[in-house]
DOTI-310307 format. One record per residue (C-alpha): y, x, z. Coordinates in steps of 0.5 Angstrom, whole numbers, padded with zeros to 4 digits, always signed. Last residue first. Example, Ala and Ser with C-alpha at 12.3 -4.5 7.8 and 13.67 -1.06 7.14 Angstrom:
// residues 2
-0002+0027+0014
-0009+0025+0016
***
This chain:
// residues 581
+0184+0304+0108
+0189+0308+0104
+0185+0314+0105
+0179+0309+0102
+0184+0307+0095
+0185+0315+0094
+0193+0316+0094
+0191+0324+0095
+0184+0326+0096
+0184+0327+0103
+0178+0321+0106
+0174+0323+0099
+0173+0330+0101
+0171+0327+0109
+0166+0323+0105
+0164+0328+0101
+0161+0333+0107
+0163+0338+0110
+0170+0339+0106
+0173+0346+0103
+0180+0346+0099
+0183+0349+0093
+0190+0348+0089
+0195+0345+0094
+0195+0351+0099
+0189+0355+0097
+0183+0355+0101
+0179+0362+0102
+0174+0366+0098
+0173+0372+0103
+0167+0375+0098
+0162+0375+0104
+0164+0368+0106
+0163+0364+0099
+0156+0368+0098
+0155+0364+0105
+0157+0358+0103
+0154+0358+0097
+0147+0361+0100
+0148+0355+0106
+0149+0349+0102
+0157+0346+0100
+0158+0340+0102
+0166+0339+0098
+0169+0342+0094
+0175+0340+0093
+0180+0342+0088
+0188+0340+0086
+0190+0340+0079
+0197+0344+0078
+0196+0347+0071
+0197+0353+0073
+0193+0354+0080
+0187+0349+0076
+0186+0354+0071
+0185+0360+0077
+0180+0355+0081
+0176+0355+0074
+0176+0362+0074
+0174+0363+0081
+0169+0359+0079
+0167+0363+0074
+0167+0369+0078
+0162+0366+0085
+0157+0364+0079
+0157+0371+0076
+0156+0373+0083
+0151+0369+0085
+0152+0362+0087
+0144+0358+0089
+0142+0352+0092
+0147+0347+0089
+0145+0340+0089
+0150+0339+0095
+0156+0342+0091
+0160+0335+0090
+0166+0338+0086
+0172+0333+0087
+0177+0334+0082
+0184+0333+0082
+0192+0331+0078
+0188+0331+0071
+0190+0333+0064
+0185+0338+0063
+0179+0336+0068
+0173+0336+0064
+0175+0341+0060
+0175+0346+0065
+0170+0343+0068
+0165+0345+0061
+0167+0352+0062
+0165+0352+0069
+0158+0349+0067
+0157+0354+0061
+0160+0360+0065
+0156+0359+0071
+0149+0357+0068
+0146+0364+0066
+0150+0367+0072
+0148+0364+0077
+0150+0357+0079
+0144+0353+0080
+0141+0346+0079
+0145+0340+0079
+0153+0339+0080
+0157+0333+0082
+0164+0331+0079
+0168+0327+0083
+0175+0325+0078
+0182+0324+0080
+0188+0323+0075
+0188+0315+0078
+0186+0314+0085
+0179+0313+0086
+0175+0307+0087
+0172+0306+0093
+0164+0307+0095
+0164+0314+0092
+0156+0315+0091
+0154+0309+0092
+0159+0305+0087
+0157+0311+0082
+0164+0311+0078
+0166+0316+0079
+0160+0320+0079
+0161+0325+0073
+0156+0330+0071
+0154+0337+0071
+0149+0340+0070
+0143+0346+0072
+0136+0345+0069
+0139+0348+0063
+0140+0355+0067
+0133+0354+0070
+0129+0354+0062
+0134+0360+0061
+0132+0363+0066
+0125+0363+0065
+0126+0365+0057
+0130+0371+0060
+0124+0373+0065
+0119+0373+0060
+0121+0375+0054
+0124+0381+0060
+0116+0382+0062
+0112+0382+0056
+0118+0386+0053
+0117+0391+0059
+0109+0390+0059
+0107+0391+0051
+0112+0397+0050
+0108+0401+0056
+0101+0398+0053
+0102+0400+0046
+0103+0399+0040
+0100+0395+0035
+0095+0392+0040
+0099+0391+0045
+0105+0389+0042
+0101+0384+0039
+0098+0381+0046
+0104+0381+0049
+0108+0378+0044
+0104+0373+0042
+0103+0371+0049
+0110+0371+0051
+0112+0366+0045
+0106+0362+0047
+0109+0361+0054
+0116+0359+0051
+0112+0355+0047
+0109+0351+0054
+0102+0351+0054
+0096+0347+0052
+0093+0350+0046
+0096+0357+0046
+0094+0357+0053
+0086+0354+0053
+0085+0360+0048
+0087+0365+0052
+0083+0363+0057
+0077+0362+0052
+0078+0369+0050
+0079+0373+0057
+0080+0379+0054
+0075+0383+0060
+0069+0380+0058
+0070+0381+0050
+0072+0389+0052
+0066+0390+0056
+0061+0388+0051
+0065+0391+0046
+0064+0397+0051
+0056+0396+0052
+0056+0396+0044
+0059+0403+0044
+0055+0406+0050
+0049+0404+0046
+0052+0407+0039
+0053+0413+0043
+0046+0414+0045
+0044+0415+0053
+0039+0422+0052
+0044+0425+0056
+0044+0421+0062
+0037+0424+0063
+0039+0431+0065
+0045+0428+0069
+0040+0424+0073
+0041+0428+0080
+0046+0430+0081
+0051+0425+0077
+0046+0419+0080
+0047+0422+0088
+0055+0421+0086
+0054+0415+0083
+0050+0412+0090
+0055+0416+0094
+0060+0412+0091
+0057+0405+0092
+0056+0407+0099
+0064+0407+0100
+0064+0400+0097
+0060+0397+0100
+0063+0401+0107
+0068+0396+0105
+0066+0390+0108
+0060+0385+0108
+0058+0385+0102
+0051+0381+0100
+0050+0382+0092
+0054+0377+0090
+0060+0380+0094
+0059+0387+0090
+0058+0383+0083
+0065+0380+0084
+0067+0388+0085
+0064+0390+0079
+0067+0384+0074
+0073+0385+0078
+0074+0392+0078
+0080+0395+0082
+0083+0401+0080
+0082+0408+0078
+0086+0413+0074
+0081+0420+0072
+0078+0424+0076
+0077+0431+0075
+0077+0433+0082
+0085+0435+0084
+0086+0428+0079
+0083+0424+0084
+0087+0425+0091
+0094+0422+0087
+0090+0417+0085
+0086+0415+0091
+0094+0414+0095
+0096+0410+0091
+0091+0404+0090
+0089+0405+0099
+0097+0404+0099
+0097+0399+0094
+0092+0396+0097
+0095+0396+0104
+0102+0393+0101
+0097+0387+0098
+0093+0386+0105
+0087+0381+0103
+0085+0375+0106
+0078+0372+0106
+0075+0366+0104
+0070+0370+0100
+0070+0366+0092
+0078+0366+0092
+0079+0372+0096
+0075+0375+0091
+0079+0373+0086
+0086+0375+0090
+0083+0382+0091
+0082+0383+0083
+0089+0380+0082
+0092+0385+0087
+0087+0391+0084
+0088+0389+0076
+0096+0388+0077
+0097+0393+0081
+0093+0398+0076
+0098+0395+0070
+0104+0398+0074
+0102+0404+0076
+0098+0406+0069
+0105+0403+0066
+0110+0408+0070
+0105+0414+0069
+0106+0411+0061
+0113+0412+0062
+0113+0418+0066
+0109+0422+0061
+0115+0424+0057
+0119+0426+0063
+0114+0431+0065
+0113+0434+0058
+0120+0434+0057
+0122+0438+0065
+0116+0443+0063
+0109+0444+0063
+0105+0449+0058
+0099+0446+0057
+0092+0449+0059
+0089+0451+0054
+0083+0446+0050
+0087+0444+0044
+0088+0438+0047
+0090+0441+0053
+0085+0444+0059
+0086+0443+0066
+0091+0448+0069
+0096+0441+0071
+0090+0438+0075
+0090+0443+0080
+0082+0444+0081
+0077+0442+0086
+0070+0441+0084
+0066+0435+0083
+0059+0435+0085
+0054+0438+0080
+0049+0436+0074
+0054+0438+0068
+0054+0432+0064
+0051+0432+0056
+0050+0439+0053
+0050+0446+0057
+0053+0452+0056
+0052+0459+0061
+0058+0462+0063
+0055+0463+0071
+0060+0458+0073
+0057+0453+0068
+0060+0451+0061
+0060+0443+0059
+0057+0440+0053
+0059+0433+0050
+0056+0430+0043
+0050+0432+0043
+0048+0430+0050
+0052+0423+0050
+0047+0422+0044
+0048+0421+0037
+0043+0418+0033
+0037+0422+0029
+0035+0417+0023
+0035+0424+0019
+0030+0426+0023
+0025+0421+0022
+0020+0418+0026
+0021+0422+0033
+0029+0420+0031
+0028+0413+0030
+0024+0412+0037
+0029+0417+0041
+0034+0412+0039
+0029+0406+0040
+0028+0408+0047
+0035+0409+0049
+0037+0403+0047
+0031+0399+0049
+0034+0402+0056
+0041+0401+0055
+0040+0394+0055
+0036+0393+0061
+0041+0398+0064
+0047+0392+0062
+0044+0385+0063
+0045+0386+0070
+0039+0386+0074
+0038+0379+0079
+0035+0375+0074
+0037+0369+0070
+0033+0370+0065
+0039+0367+0060
+0043+0373+0063
+0039+0377+0057
+0040+0374+0051
+0048+0378+0050
+0046+0383+0053
+0040+0384+0050
+0044+0382+0043
+0048+0388+0044
+0043+0393+0045
+0039+0391+0039
+0045+0391+0035
+0048+0397+0036
+0042+0401+0036
+0040+0398+0029
+0048+0399+0027
+0047+0407+0029
+0040+0407+0025
+0043+0404+0020
+0049+0411+0019
+0056+0408+0016
+0058+0413+0011
+0061+0406+0006
+0065+0404+0013
+0069+0410+0012
+0075+0408+0009
+0075+0401+0013
+0075+0406+0019
+0080+0410+0016
+0085+0403+0015
+0084+0400+0022
+0085+0406+0025
+0093+0406+0022
+0094+0400+0024
+0092+0402+0031
+0097+0408+0031
+0095+0414+0033
+0090+0417+0028
+0082+0418+0031
+0080+0425+0028
+0073+0427+0027
+0069+0421+0023
+0063+0420+0021
+0062+0414+0022
+0055+0412+0026
+0057+0405+0026
+0057+0403+0034
+0060+0410+0034
+0066+0408+0029
+0067+0401+0031
+0068+0403+0039
+0075+0404+0038
+0076+0397+0035
+0072+0394+0041
+0078+0397+0046
+0083+0395+0042
+0082+0388+0041
+0081+0388+0049
+0086+0391+0050
+0090+0386+0046
+0086+0380+0050
+0089+0384+0057
+0096+0384+0055
+0097+0377+0053
+0093+0375+0059
+0097+0379+0063
+0104+0376+0059
+0101+0369+0059
+0100+0368+0067
+0107+0370+0068
+0108+0376+0073
+0112+0373+0079
+0105+0374+0084
+0105+0382+0082
+0112+0381+0087
+0107+0380+0092
+0105+0388+0093
+0112+0390+0093
+0112+0392+0100
+0117+0398+0100
+0112+0403+0102
+0107+0400+0097
+0111+0400+0092
+0113+0408+0093
+0105+0409+0094
+0104+0406+0087
+0109+0411+0084
+0105+0417+0087
+0099+0415+0084
+0102+0413+0078
+0105+0421+0078
+0097+0423+0080
+0096+0419+0073
+0100+0421+0069
+0098+0429+0071
+0090+0428+0070
+0091+0425+0063
+0096+0431+0061
+0091+0435+0064
+0086+0432+0059
+0089+0432+0054
+0096+0432+0052
+0096+0428+0045
+0089+0425+0045
+0088+0424+0052
+0096+0421+0053
+0093+0416+0047
+0087+0413+0050
+0089+0413+0057
+0094+0407+0056
+0090+0403+0051
+0083+0405+0056
+0086+0403+0062
+0084+0395+0062
+0077+0398+0061
+0077+0400+0068
+0075+0407+0071
+0074+0406+0079
+0075+0403+0085
+0070+0396+0088
+0073+0390+0091
+0069+0387+0097
+0074+0389+0103
+0081+0388+0100
+0087+0392+0103
+0086+0400+0102
+0085+0406+0105
+0077+0407+0107
+0076+0402+0100
+0080+0407+0095
+0078+0413+0099
+0070+0412+0096
+0071+0409+0089
+0076+0413+0088
+0072+0420+0089
+0066+0418+0086
+0068+0412+0081
+0073+0417+0078
+0068+0423+0078
+0064+0419+0074
+0069+0417+0070
+0071+0425+0069
+0063+0426+0067
+0063+0422+0062
+0068+0428+0057
+0075+0424+0055
+0078+0420+0050
+0078+0413+0055
+0073+0410+0051
+0069+0416+0053
+0071+0416+0060
+0070+0408+0060
+0062+0410+0058
+0061+0414+0063
+0064+0409+0069
+0060+0404+0066
+0054+0408+0065
+0054+0410+0073
+0058+0403+0076
+0051+0399+0076
+0047+0403+0079
+0053+0404+0084
+0054+0396+0084
+0046+0396+0087
+0047+0401+0091
+0053+0398+0094
+0051+0392+0095
+0044+0394+0099
+0048+0398+0104
+0053+0394+0105
+0047+0389+0107
+0044+0394+0111
+0051+0394+0114
+0050+0387+0117
+0044+0388+0119
+0045+0394+0123
+0051+0389+0126
+0059+0389+0125
+0062+0384+0130
+0068+0383+0128
+0076+0385+0129
+0073+0393+0129
+0069+0393+0123
+0072+0388+0117
+0078+0388+0120
+0079+0396+0121
+0076+0398+0114
+0081+0391+0111
+0087+0395+0114
+0085+0402+0113
+0092+0405+0112
+0097+0400+0114
+0102+0395+0111
+0102+0388+0113
+0107+0384+0109
+0103+0378+0105
+0097+0379+0111
+0102+0377+0117
+0102+0370+0114
+0098+0367+0119
+0101+0371+0125
+0109+0367+0123
***
């Protein structure tokens, strides 16, 4: 159907084509895209750097991501207003990879994730993201928020920690031990930055809160270091350095455009390229799968939010294709994993964006910022960046929604949420996503299986108008007969039909019969044959009838028979009062 075409469509540049070719794209709309792209580009510059640092790499790699992926994904994808780049959701996955495999391993994992996303798009799996329960998504996003906030304590307090442990409990213990080394100057900058971000929205200005907050934090840090050298606050320029083509060393962010380089030749954790083996690739594959799944969830949820705001419709499969291609290309220019960012995308729409052109312009703005503002960006204090990421962590954790779920959701969903949250914090996203989805699926199947009932309707005069002959009963089955319910239902029927001459199974309430249900039904028929009990199956729906046909299940003389309706089954029941009329 035409109105459902967006659910299954797959084409390169879907959103851009619809915006530019199927609608009138005027100079006025282009100017709105320019202004929206400029606005969100300015917002993206400090966020991209902060998220790269949180992911365990130098800040310029976040900018490279916002430039390359931020340009390609709106150009190729299926959502009009999405802004793509590094996001907080990935920090909990990317940081351990960067610690263990360095930048090279991180880029290869992102490249593999991009390939998985392209395959998902080709298989048109975009709509399957809808089947991931809210308890799973809220659980791991809340867990991600906790992990991100914990990782910022070191820079917010100015702690003297050289290496961060791999496991969360060890991180917390190390931070607690290092608290006495906290520097009050860093704490002051972090608190000032955080307070500005809390209070600024009350002014109701169009300027996003983190821009004035970072400016205040930067000037405060500069002032403290001027008063006393012992009050110096660590900055991007003092923390990070780079080597230019002429061999000279610079501090902060290299003010040059991202250059092509093979991802697997990038430095590992010790500064030298990784020796790639099949085992190394196999070790990265689970993380790549988690990155792909999380990227798909984040991007498609963002697209759904934007659809609700704009009244437009995104193409889920086209968005996955754009996301996949973007993440395949970006690592070749030093960019880390990218996905659509809900906060930046909603800011883009509210700034007046008309088409994916605004996303492309946002990438150009970030590029211009990298080339022209590199020296200035090096003055940003690490404590201020940490405060910014704490606010990002709080916003993405959706704490109010999580608390509402805990108070109002069924117990099964609460346990799924707690499991996803705990596993994300204590272990990693791969385990959390896997366990969460499996738990949710099993609990859902349990609930559906418990809905399947068998009822003796022999004395229901509305459905069985005449009394049945002695030794005959009619049983109505309601609900799907799949593997989780079929053994129980047919086992119960096997007990109920003991010492019976015959039974009629009324199956109009059975929408599904799977292989497990078919096997259990055949066992019941075999038992009826051994006990000389007749079994009539009446009023099968299309899917169960199709399953029986494909399995070549046929009536068995003096054992099993099939009838299109309950009345016809009753008419053929031996010694039936209705049959004698």
